All heavy atoms as a GROMACS GRO file, in nm:
protein
  506
    1MET      N    1   7.765  10.496   9.631
    1MET     CA    2   7.814  10.542   9.504
    1MET      C    3   7.955  10.596   9.522
    1MET      O    4   7.993  10.636   9.632
    1MET     CB    5   7.720  10.645   9.443
    1MET     CG    6   7.730  10.784   9.502
    1MET     SD    7   7.603  10.899   9.447
    1MET     CE    8   7.456  10.819   9.501
    2ILE      N    9   8.029  10.595   9.414
    2ILE     CA   10   8.165  10.647   9.417
    2ILE      C   11   8.175  10.758   9.313
    2ILE      O   12   8.143  10.736   9.196
    2ILE     CB   13   8.268  10.536   9.388
    2ILE    CG1   14   8.259  10.429   9.498
    2ILE    CG2   15   8.409  10.594   9.379
    2ILE    CD1   16   8.344  10.308   9.472
    3ILE      N   17   8.217  10.876   9.356
    3ILE     CA   18   8.234  10.989   9.266
    3ILE      C   19   8.378  11.037   9.279
    3ILE      O   20   8.422  11.074   9.388
    3ILE     CB   21   8.136  11.103   9.297
    3ILE    CG1   22   7.992  11.053   9.281
    3ILE    CG2   23   8.162  11.222   9.205
    3ILE    CD1   24   7.886  11.156   9.312
    4ASN      N   25   8.450  11.035   9.168
    4ASN     CA   26   8.592  11.074   9.164
    4ASN      C   27   8.672  11.003   9.272
    4ASN      O   28   8.755  11.062   9.340
    4ASN     CB   29   8.608  11.225   9.175
    4ASN     CG   30   8.558  11.298   9.051
    4ASN    OD1   31   8.520  11.237   8.953
    4ASN    ND2   32   8.559  11.429   9.055
    5GLY      N   33   8.644  10.875   9.289
    5GLY     CA   34   8.718  10.793   9.384
    5GLY      C   35   8.672  10.804   9.528
    5GLY      O   36   8.722  10.733   9.615
    6GLU      N   37   8.578  10.892   9.556
    6GLU     CA   38   8.528  10.913   9.693
    6GLU      C   39   8.395  10.839   9.712
    6GLU      O   40   8.300  10.858   9.636
    6GLU     CB   41   8.507  11.063   9.718
    6GLU     CG   42   8.456  11.096   9.855
    6GLU     CD   43   8.433  11.246   9.874
    6GLU    OE1   44   8.479  11.325   9.791
    6GLU    OE2   45   8.367  11.280   9.972
    7LYS      N   46   8.389  10.756   9.814
    7LYS     CA   47   8.265  10.681   9.843
    7LYS      C   48   8.168  10.772   9.916
    7LYS      O   49   8.201  10.834  10.017
    7LYS     CB   50   8.297  10.559   9.928
    7LYS     CG   51   8.175  10.470   9.950
    7LYS     CD   52   8.214  10.340  10.016
    7LYS     CE   53   8.095  10.262  10.058
    7LYS     NZ   54   8.036  10.179   9.958
    8LEU      N   55   8.047  10.781   9.863
    8LEU     CA   56   7.941  10.862   9.923
    8LEU      C   57   7.826  10.772   9.964
    8LEU      O   58   7.791  10.679   9.892
    8LEU     CB   59   7.890  10.967   9.823
    8LEU     CG   60   7.996  11.064   9.769
    8LEU    CD1   61   7.934  11.154   9.665
    8LEU    CD2   62   8.056  11.146   9.881
    9GLU      N   63   7.769  10.800  10.078
    9GLU     CA   64   7.662  10.716  10.134
    9GLU      C   65   7.526  10.776  10.102
    9GLU      O   66   7.467  10.845  10.184
    9GLU     CB   67   7.680  10.702  10.285
    9GLU     CG   68   7.809  10.636  10.327
    9GLU     CD   69   7.820  10.490  10.282
    9GLU    OE1   70   7.716  10.421  10.273
    9GLU    OE2   71   7.933  10.446  10.255
   10PHE      N   72   7.478  10.754   9.981
   10PHE     CA   73   7.345  10.797   9.939
   10PHE      C   74   7.279  10.681   9.866
   10PHE      O   75   7.345  10.609   9.792
   10PHE     CB   76   7.353  10.914   9.840
   10PHE     CG   77   7.396  11.044   9.900
   10PHE    CD1   78   7.528  11.086   9.889
   10PHE    CD2   79   7.306  11.125   9.967
   10PHE    CE1   80   7.569  11.206   9.944
   10PHE    CE2   81   7.347  11.245  10.022
   10PHE     CZ   82   7.478  11.286  10.009
   11LYS      N   83   7.150  10.663   9.883
   11LYS     CA   84   7.075  10.566   9.803
   11LYS      C   85   7.054  10.623   9.664
   11LYS      O   86   7.069  10.555   9.564
   11LYS     CB   87   6.940  10.535   9.867
   11LYS     CG   88   6.952  10.465  10.000
   11LYS     CD   89   6.936  10.317   9.981
   11LYS     CE   90   6.937  10.251  10.118
   11LYS     NZ   91   6.996  10.121  10.116
   12GLU      N   92   7.014  10.753   9.659
   12GLU     CA   93   6.996  10.824   9.533
   12GLU      C   94   7.036  10.970   9.554
   12GLU      O   95   7.022  11.023   9.663
   12GLU     CB   96   6.850  10.821   9.487
   12GLU     CG   97   6.803  10.686   9.442
   12GLU     CD   98   6.662  10.691   9.382
   12GLU    OE1   99   6.593  10.793   9.397
   12GLU    OE2  100   6.624  10.592   9.321
   13LEU      N  101   7.084  11.031   9.448
   13LEU     CA  102   7.128  11.170   9.455
   13LEU      C  103   7.108  11.233   9.318
   13LEU      O  104   7.155  11.180   9.218
   13LEU     CB  105   7.277  11.174   9.494
   13LEU     CG  106   7.347  11.308   9.500
   13LEU    CD1  107   7.285  11.396   9.608
   13LEU    CD2  108   7.495  11.288   9.529
   14LYS      N  109   7.036  11.345   9.314
   14LYS     CA  110   7.017  11.416   9.188
   14LYS      C  111   7.151  11.478   9.148
   14LYS      O  112   7.214  11.549   9.226
   14LYS     CB  113   6.908  11.522   9.202
   14LYS     CG  114   6.873  11.585   9.071
   14LYS     CD  115   6.753  11.675   9.081
   14LYS     CE  116   6.725  11.732   8.943
   14LYS     NZ  117   6.616  11.826   8.943
   15PHE      N  118   7.194  11.449   9.026
   15PHE     CA  119   7.326  11.490   8.981
   15PHE      C  120   7.344  11.642   8.986
   15PHE      O  121   7.446  11.691   9.033
   15PHE     CB  122   7.353  11.437   8.840
   15PHE     CG  123   7.490  11.470   8.789
   15PHE    CD1  124   7.603  11.424   8.855
   15PHE    CD2  125   7.507  11.549   8.677
   15PHE    CE1  126   7.731  11.455   8.810
   15PHE    CE2  127   7.634  11.580   8.632
   15PHE     CZ  128   7.746  11.534   8.697
   16THR      N  129   7.246  11.718   8.940
   16THR     CA  130   7.261  11.864   8.940
   16THR      C  131   7.269  11.919   9.083
   16THR      O  132   7.338  12.018   9.106
   16THR     CB  133   7.148  11.932   8.862
   16THR    OG1  134   7.022  11.886   8.909
   16THR    CG2  135   7.161  11.904   8.711
   17ASP      N  136   7.201  11.856   9.178
   17ASP     CA  137   7.211  11.899   9.319
   17ASP      C  138   7.354  11.877   9.369
   17ASP      O  139   7.408  11.961   9.440
   17ASP     CB  140   7.113  11.823   9.408
   17ASP     CG  141   6.968  11.864   9.384
   17ASP    OD1  142   6.944  11.968   9.320
   17ASP    OD2  143   6.879  11.790   9.430
   18PHE      N  144   7.413  11.763   9.334
   18PHE     CA  145   7.550  11.735   9.373
   18PHE      C  146   7.645  11.839   9.315
   18PHE      O  147   7.734  11.890   9.385
   18PHE     CB  148   7.592  11.594   9.328
   18PHE     CG  149   7.735  11.563   9.356
   18PHE    CD1  150   7.776  11.524   9.483
   18PHE    CD2  151   7.830  11.574   9.256
   18PHE    CE1  152   7.909  11.498   9.509
   18PHE    CE2  153   7.963  11.547   9.281
   18PHE     CZ  154   8.003  11.510   9.409
   19LEU      N  155   7.627  11.872   9.188
   19LEU     CA  156   7.714  11.971   9.123
   19LEU      C  157   7.707  12.106   9.195
   19LEU      O  158   7.810  12.169   9.221
   19LEU     CB  159   7.677  11.988   8.976
   19LEU     CG  160   7.703  11.870   8.885
   19LEU    CD1  161   7.656  11.903   8.743
   19LEU    CD2  162   7.849  11.832   8.884
   20LYS      N  163   7.586  12.150   9.225
   20LYS     CA  164   7.568  12.278   9.295
   20LYS      C  165   7.633  12.275   9.433
   20LYS      O  166   7.699  12.370   9.473
   20LYS     CB  167   7.420  12.312   9.307
   20LYS     CG  168   7.357  12.348   9.175
   20LYS     CD  169   7.207  12.367   9.190
   20LYS     CE  170   7.141  12.383   9.055
   20LYS     NZ  171   6.996  12.379   9.061
   21GLN      N  172   7.614  12.164   9.503
   21GLN     CA  173   7.671  12.146   9.637
   21GLN      C  174   7.823  12.157   9.635
   21GLN      O  175   7.884  12.215   9.725
   21GLN     CB  176   7.629  12.008   9.686
   21GLN     CG  177   7.612  11.991   9.831
   21GLN     CD  178   7.557  11.851   9.860
   21GLN    OE1  179   7.619  11.752   9.820
   21GLN    NE2  180   7.445  11.844   9.928
   22LYS      N  181   7.884  12.101   9.532
   22LYS     CA  182   8.030  12.098   9.522
   22LYS      C  183   8.089  12.217   9.446
   22LYS      O  184   8.210  12.229   9.434
   22LYS     CB  185   8.077  11.968   9.454
   22LYS     CG  186   8.044  11.843   9.535
   22LYS     CD  187   8.125  11.839   9.663
   22LYS     CE  188   8.102  11.712   9.739
   22LYS     NZ  189   8.184  11.700   9.858
   23GLY      N  190   8.003  12.305   9.393
   23GLY     CA  191   8.050  12.425   9.326
   23GLY      C  192   8.095  12.405   9.182
   23GLY      O  193   8.163  12.490   9.126
   24PHE      N  194   8.055  12.294   9.119
   24PHE     CA  195   8.088  12.271   8.979
   24PHE      C  196   7.996  12.354   8.890
   24PHE      O  197   7.880  12.376   8.923
   24PHE     CB  198   8.066  12.123   8.941
   24PHE     CG  199   8.171  12.029   8.991
   24PHE    CD1  200   8.145  11.945   9.098
   24PHE    CD2  201   8.295  12.022   8.930
   24PHE    CE1  202   8.239  11.856   9.144
   24PHE    CE2  203   8.391  11.933   8.975
   24PHE     CZ  204   8.363  11.849   9.082
   25LYS      N  205   8.049  12.399   8.777
   25LYS     CA  206   7.968  12.469   8.678
   25LYS      C  207   7.944  12.372   8.563
   25LYS      O  208   8.038  12.320   8.503
   25LYS     CB  209   8.039  12.594   8.628
   25LYS     CG  210   8.055  12.696   8.738
   25LYS     CD  211   8.110  12.825   8.687
   25LYS     CE  212   8.126  12.918   8.805
   25LYS     NZ  213   8.099  13.053   8.777
   26ILE      N  214   7.817  12.348   8.534
   26ILE     CA  215   7.779  12.247   8.434
   26ILE      C  216   7.848  12.269   8.300
   26ILE      O  217   7.891  12.174   8.235
   26ILE     CB  218   7.626  12.242   8.418
   26ILE    CG1  219   7.564  12.183   8.544
   26ILE    CG2  220   7.585  12.162   8.296
   26ILE    CD1  221   7.414  12.181   8.546
   27GLU      N  222   7.863  12.394   8.260
   27GLU     CA  223   7.922  12.421   8.128
   27GLU      C  224   8.070  12.382   8.119
   27GLU      O  225   8.125  12.372   8.010
   27GLU     CB  226   7.901  12.567   8.088
   27GLU     CG  227   7.962  12.668   8.182
   27GLU     CD  228   7.868  12.713   8.294
   27GLU    OE1  229   7.769  12.646   8.324
   27GLU    OE2  230   7.898  12.818   8.354
   28PHE      N  231   8.135  12.357   8.232
   28PHE     CA  232   8.278  12.327   8.232
   28PHE      C  233   8.311  12.184   8.276
   28PHE      O  234   8.425  12.155   8.312
   28PHE     CB  235   8.354  12.424   8.324
   28PHE     CG  236   8.344  12.567   8.279
   28PHE    CD1  237   8.288  12.662   8.361
   28PHE    CD2  238   8.389  12.606   8.154
   28PHE    CE1  239   8.279  12.794   8.321
   28PHE    CE2  240   8.380  12.738   8.113
   28PHE     CZ  241   8.324  12.832   8.196
   29ILE      N  242   8.213  12.094   8.274
   29ILE     CA  243   8.242  11.958   8.318
   29ILE      C  244   8.200  11.855   8.213
   29ILE      O  245   8.119  11.882   8.124
   29ILE     CB  246   8.172  11.923   8.451
   29ILE    CG1  247   8.021  11.920   8.435
   29ILE    CG2  248   8.216  12.016   8.562
   29ILE    CD1  249   7.954  11.836   8.540
   30ALA      N  250   8.257  11.736   8.228
   30ALA     CA  251   8.215  11.618   8.153
   30ALA      C  252   8.192  11.509   8.257
   30ALA      O  253   8.258  11.506   8.361
   30ALA     CB  254   8.322  11.576   8.054
   31LEU      N  255   8.099  11.419   8.228
   31LEU     CA  256   8.065  11.313   8.322
   31LEU      C  257   8.078  11.176   8.254
   31LEU      O  258   8.023  11.154   8.147
   31LEU     CB  259   7.920  11.329   8.372
   31LEU     CG  260   7.865  11.213   8.456
   31LEU    CD1  261   7.941  11.198   8.587
   31LEU    CD2  262   7.717  11.232   8.481
   32GLU      N  263   8.151  11.089   8.322
   32GLU     CA  264   8.153  10.948   8.286
   32GLU      C  265   8.082  10.874   8.398
   32GLU      O  266   8.120  10.884   8.514
   32GLU     CB  267   8.296  10.897   8.273
   32GLU     CG  268   8.301  10.749   8.240
   32GLU     CD  269   8.442  10.694   8.246
   32GLU    OE1  270   8.532  10.752   8.185
   32GLU    OE2  271   8.460  10.591   8.314
   33LEU      N  272   7.978  10.801   8.361
   33LEU     CA  273   7.898  10.728   8.460
   33LEU      C  274   7.897  10.580   8.421
   33LEU      O  275   7.851  10.545   8.313
   33LEU     CB  276   7.755  10.783   8.465
   33LEU     CG  277   7.660  10.715   8.562
   33LEU    CD1  278   7.709  10.729   8.706
   33LEU    CD2  279   7.520  10.774   8.548
   34ASN      N  280   7.953  10.499   8.509
   34ASN     CA  281   7.959  10.354   8.486
   34ASN      C  282   8.020  10.321   8.350
   34ASN      O  283   7.973  10.235   8.278
   34ASN     CB  284   7.820  10.291   8.501
   34ASN     CG  285   7.763  10.316   8.638
   34ASN    OD1  286   7.833  10.309   8.739
   34ASN    ND2  287   7.635  10.346   8.645
   35GLY      N  288   8.125  10.395   8.314
   35GLY     CA  289   8.199  10.367   8.191
   35GLY      C  290   8.145  10.433   8.066
   35GLY      O  291   8.199  10.412   7.958
   36GLU      N  292   8.039  10.512   8.077
   36GLU     CA  293   7.981  10.579   7.961
   36GLU      C  294   7.981  10.730   7.980
   36GLU      O  295   7.952  10.780   8.088
   36GLU     CB  296   7.836  10.534   7.940
   36GLU     CG  297   7.822  10.388   7.901
   36GLU     CD  298   7.677  10.353   7.869
   36GLU    OE1  299   7.605  10.436   7.809
   36GLU    OE2  300   7.637  10.242   7.906
   37ILE      N  301   8.012  10.803   7.871
   37ILE     CA  302   8.005  10.950   7.874
   37ILE      C  303   7.857  10.989   7.866
   37ILE      O  304   7.784  10.943   7.779
   37ILE     CB  305   8.082  11.012   7.756
   37ILE    CG1  306   8.229  10.968   7.759
   37ILE    CG2  307   8.069  11.164   7.756
   37ILE    CD1  308   8.306  11.011   7.881
   38ILE      N  309   7.815  11.075   7.957
   38ILE     CA  310   7.675  11.119   7.963
   38ILE      C  311   7.664  11.259   7.903
   38ILE      O  312   7.734  11.351   7.946
   38ILE     CB  313   7.624  11.121   8.109
   38ILE    CG1  314   7.645  10.985   8.177
   38ILE    CG2  315   7.478  11.165   8.114
   38ILE    CD1  316   7.574  10.869   8.112
   39PRO      N  317   7.576  11.278   7.803
   39PRO     CA  318   7.559  11.411   7.744
   39PRO      C  319   7.500  11.511   7.845
   39PRO      O  320   7.419  11.474   7.930
   39PRO     CB  321   7.458  11.388   7.630
   39PRO     CG  322   7.446  11.241   7.614
   39PRO     CD  323   7.494  11.177   7.740
   40LYS      N  324   7.541  11.635   7.832
   40LYS     CA  325   7.490  11.740   7.921
   40LYS      C  326   7.338  11.751   7.915
   40LYS      O  327   7.275  11.788   8.013
   40LYS     CB  328   7.553  11.875   7.885
   40LYS     CG  329   7.694  11.890   7.934
   40LYS     CD  330   7.744  12.030   7.903
   40LYS     CE  331   7.881  12.059   7.958
   40LYS     NZ  332   7.984  11.964   7.938
   41SER      N  333   7.279  11.717   7.802
   41SER     CA  334   7.133  11.725   7.788
   41SER      C  335   7.060  11.631   7.884
   41SER      O  336   6.942  11.649   7.911
   41SER     CB  337   7.092  11.693   7.644
   41SER     OG  338   7.132  11.561   7.608
   42GLU      N  339   7.130  11.533   7.939
   42GLU     CA  340   7.069  11.439   8.033
   42GLU      C  341   7.093  11.475   8.180
   42GLU      O  342   7.038  11.410   8.269
   42GLU     CB  343   7.122  11.297   8.006
   42GLU     CG  344   7.082  11.244   7.870
   42GLU     CD  345   7.130  11.103   7.844
   42GLU    OE1  346   7.157  11.029   7.941
   42GLU    OE2  347   7.142  11.067   7.726
   43PHE      N  348   7.176  11.575   8.207
   43PHE     CA  349   7.212  11.609   8.344
   43PHE      C  350   7.092  11.643   8.432
   43PHE      O  351   7.086  11.603   8.548
   43PHE     CB  352   7.312  11.725   8.349
   43PHE     CG  353   7.452  11.690   8.308
   43PHE    CD1  354   7.488  11.564   8.262
   43PHE    CD2  355   7.552  11.785   8.317
   43PHE    CE1  356   7.618  11.533   8.224
   43PHE    CE2  357   7.683  11.756   8.281
   43PHE     CZ  358   7.715  11.630   8.235
   44ASP      N  359   6.996  11.721   8.379
   44ASP     CA  360   6.883  11.767   8.461
   44ASP      C  361   6.798  11.652   8.515
   44ASP      O  362   6.739  11.664   8.622
   44ASP     CB  363   6.794  11.862   8.382
   44ASP     CG  364   6.853  12.001   8.372
   44ASP    OD1  365   6.939  12.037   8.455
   44ASP    OD2  366   6.814  12.075   8.279
   45ASN      N  367   6.790  11.543   8.442
   45ASN     CA  368   6.705  11.431   8.483
   45ASN      C  369   6.784  11.314   8.541
   45ASN      O  370   6.726  11.211   8.572
   45ASN     CB  371   6.622  11.381   8.364
   45ASN     CG  372   6.529  11.488   8.313
   45ASN    OD1  373   6.466  11.558   8.390
   45ASN    ND2  374   6.523  11.503   8.183
   46LEU      N  375   6.914  11.332   8.559
   46LEU     CA  376   7.000  11.222   8.601
   46LEU      C  377   6.999  11.204   8.753
   46LEU      O  378   7.022  11.298   8.828
   46LEU     CB  379   7.144  11.248   8.554
   46LEU     CG  380   7.245  11.139   8.584
   46LEU    CD1  381   7.210  11.010   8.512
   46LEU    CD2  382   7.383  11.186   8.543
   47ILE      N  383   6.968  11.083   8.794
   47ILE     CA  384   6.971  11.046   8.936
   47ILE      C  385   7.083  10.944   8.953
   47ILE      O  386   7.082  10.838   8.890
   47ILE     CB  387   6.837  10.984   8.982
   47ILE    CG1  388   6.719  11.077   8.954
   47ILE    CG2  389   6.845  10.945   9.130
   47ILE    CD1  390   6.719  11.205   9.032
   48LEU      N  391   7.180  10.976   9.037
   48LEU     CA  392   7.287  10.881   9.069
   48LEU      C  393   7.234  10.782   9.171
   48LEU      O  394   7.167  10.821   9.266
   48LEU     CB  395   7.409  10.955   9.124
   48LEU     CG  396   7.471  11.058   9.030
   48LEU    CD1  397   7.582  11.132   9.102
   48LEU    CD2  398   7.524  10.992   8.904
   49LYS      N  399   7.266  10.655   9.152
   49LYS     CA  400   7.214  10.550   9.240
   49LYS      C  401   7.326  10.487   9.322
   49LYS      O  402   7.445  10.507   9.295
   49LYS     CB  403   7.142  10.446   9.156
   49LYS     CG  404   7.026  10.508   9.079
   49LYS     CD  405   6.922  10.408   9.043
   49LYS     CE  406   6.798  10.464   8.983
   49LYS     NZ  407   6.800  10.579   8.904
   50GLU      N  408   7.288  10.409   9.418
   50GLU     CA  409   7.377  10.353   9.519
   50GLU      C  410   7.503  10.286   9.463
   50GLU      O  411   7.612  10.304   9.516
   50GLU     CB  412   7.298  10.253   9.604
   50GLU     CG  413   7.371  10.205   9.726
   50GLU     CD  414   7.281  10.120   9.815
   50GLU    OE1  415   7.173  10.076   9.770
   50GLU    OE2  416   7.320  10.099   9.930
   51ASN      N  417   7.492  10.208   9.356
   51ASN     CA  418   7.607  10.134   9.305
   51ASN      C  419   7.677  10.200   9.186
   51ASN      O  420   7.761  10.138   9.121
   51ASN     CB  421   7.564   9.991   9.267
   51ASN     CG  422   7.523   9.912   9.390
   51ASN    OD1  423   7.586   9.920   9.494
   51ASN    ND2  424   7.414   9.839   9.379
   52ASP      N  425   7.643  10.325   9.158
   52ASP     CA  426   7.705  10.396   9.046
   52ASP      C  427   7.849  10.435   9.076
   52ASP      O  428   7.886  10.460   9.191
   52ASP     CB  429   7.626  10.523   9.013
   52ASP     CG  430   7.497  10.495   8.939
   52ASP    OD1  431   7.482  10.385   8.883
   52ASP    OD2  432   7.411  10.586   8.936
   53LYS      N  433   7.926  10.442   8.968
   53LYS     CA  434   8.062  10.496   8.974
   53LYS      C  435   8.071  10.609   8.874
   53LYS      O  436   8.045  10.589   8.754
   53LYS     CB  437   8.166  10.388   8.940
   53LYS     CG  438   8.182  10.286   9.048
   53LYS     CD  439   8.294  10.191   9.016
   53LYS     CE  440   8.308  10.088   9.128
   53LYS     NZ  441   8.416   9.994   9.101
   54ALA      N  442   8.104  10.727   8.921
   54ALA     CA  443   8.108  10.844   8.835
   54ALA      C  444   8.243  10.913   8.844
   54ALA      O  445   8.306  10.916   8.950
   54ALA     CB  446   7.998  10.942   8.876
   55GLU      N  447   8.285  10.966   8.731
   55GLU     CA  448   8.404  11.050   8.724
   55GLU      C  449   8.361  11.182   8.662
   55GLU      O  450   8.303  11.186   8.554
   55GLU     CB  451   8.514  10.985   8.638
   55GLU     CG  452   8.575  10.862   8.698
   55GLU     CD  453   8.660  10.890   8.825
   55GLU    OE1  454   8.721  10.999   8.833
   55GLU    OE2  455   8.660  10.803   8.913
   56ILE      N  456   8.389  11.291   8.734
   56ILE     CA  457   8.358  11.424   8.686
   56ILE      C  458   8.489  11.492   8.651
   56ILE      O  459   8.579  11.500   8.735
   56ILE     CB  460   8.283  11.506   8.792
   56ILE    CG1  461   8.153  11.436   8.830
   56ILE    CG2  462   8.256  11.647   8.741
   56ILE    CD1  463   8.086  11.495   8.952
   57VAL      N  464   8.498  11.538   8.526
   57VAL     CA  465   8.619  11.608   8.481
   57VAL      C  466   8.582  11.754   8.462
   57VAL      O  467   8.483  11.786   8.395
   57VAL     CB  468   8.671  11.549   8.349
   57VAL    CG1  469   8.794  11.624   8.301
   57VAL    CG2  470   8.702  11.402   8.365
   58SER      N  471   8.659  11.841   8.524
   58SER     CA  472   8.634  11.985   8.514
   58SER      C  473   8.740  12.048   8.426
   58SER      O  474   8.860  12.026   8.445
   58SER     CB  475   8.638  12.045   8.656
   58SER     OG  476   8.609  12.181   8.651
   59PHE      N  477   8.695  12.126   8.328
   59PHE     CA  478   8.787  12.192   8.235
   59PHE      C  479   8.825  12.329   8.291
   59PHE      O  480   8.740  12.402   8.339
   59PHE     CB  481   8.721  12.207   8.098
   59PHE     CG  482   8.682  12.074   8.040
   59PHE    CD1  483   8.552  12.028   8.047
   59PHE    CD2  484   8.778  11.993   7.980
   59PHE    CE1  485   8.516  11.905   7.994
   59PHE    CE2  486   8.744  11.869   7.928
   59PHE     CZ  487   8.613  11.826   7.935
   60VAL      N  488   8.953  12.359   8.282
   60VAL     CA  489   9.005  12.485   8.334
   60VAL      C  490   9.079  12.556   8.223
   60VAL      O  491   9.161  12.496   8.153
   60VAL     CB  492   9.102  12.458   8.453
   60VAL    CG1  493   9.152  12.589   8.511
   60VAL    CG2  494   9.034  12.375   8.560
   61GLY      N  495   9.050  12.684   8.208
   61GLY     CA  496   9.120  12.763   8.105
   61GLY      C  497   9.256  12.809   8.157
   61GLY      O  498   9.286  12.807   8.275
   62GLY      N  499   9.338  12.846   8.065
   62GLY     CA  500   9.471  12.893   8.102
   62GLY      C  501   9.561  12.895   7.981
   62GLY      O  502   9.522  12.856   7.871
   63GLY      N  503   9.682  12.936   8.004
   63GLY     CA  504   9.769  12.938   7.888
   63GLY      C  505   9.910  12.972   7.922
   63GLY      O  506   9.957  12.990   8.025
   0.00000   0.00000   0.00000
């Protein structure tokens, strides 16, 4: 699978486990998976698979 341009060697990976591992906060991210925006309501049950391509966008406050 490829996440944010980085190739990862997993057959399957629970998305929320990946977020916790990388220190992402669910309330501040958006996910595009294989060209589709995935609603946050689906994150808990989402399993990333070997050929998936994901882009995670993290929102940062400031001014």
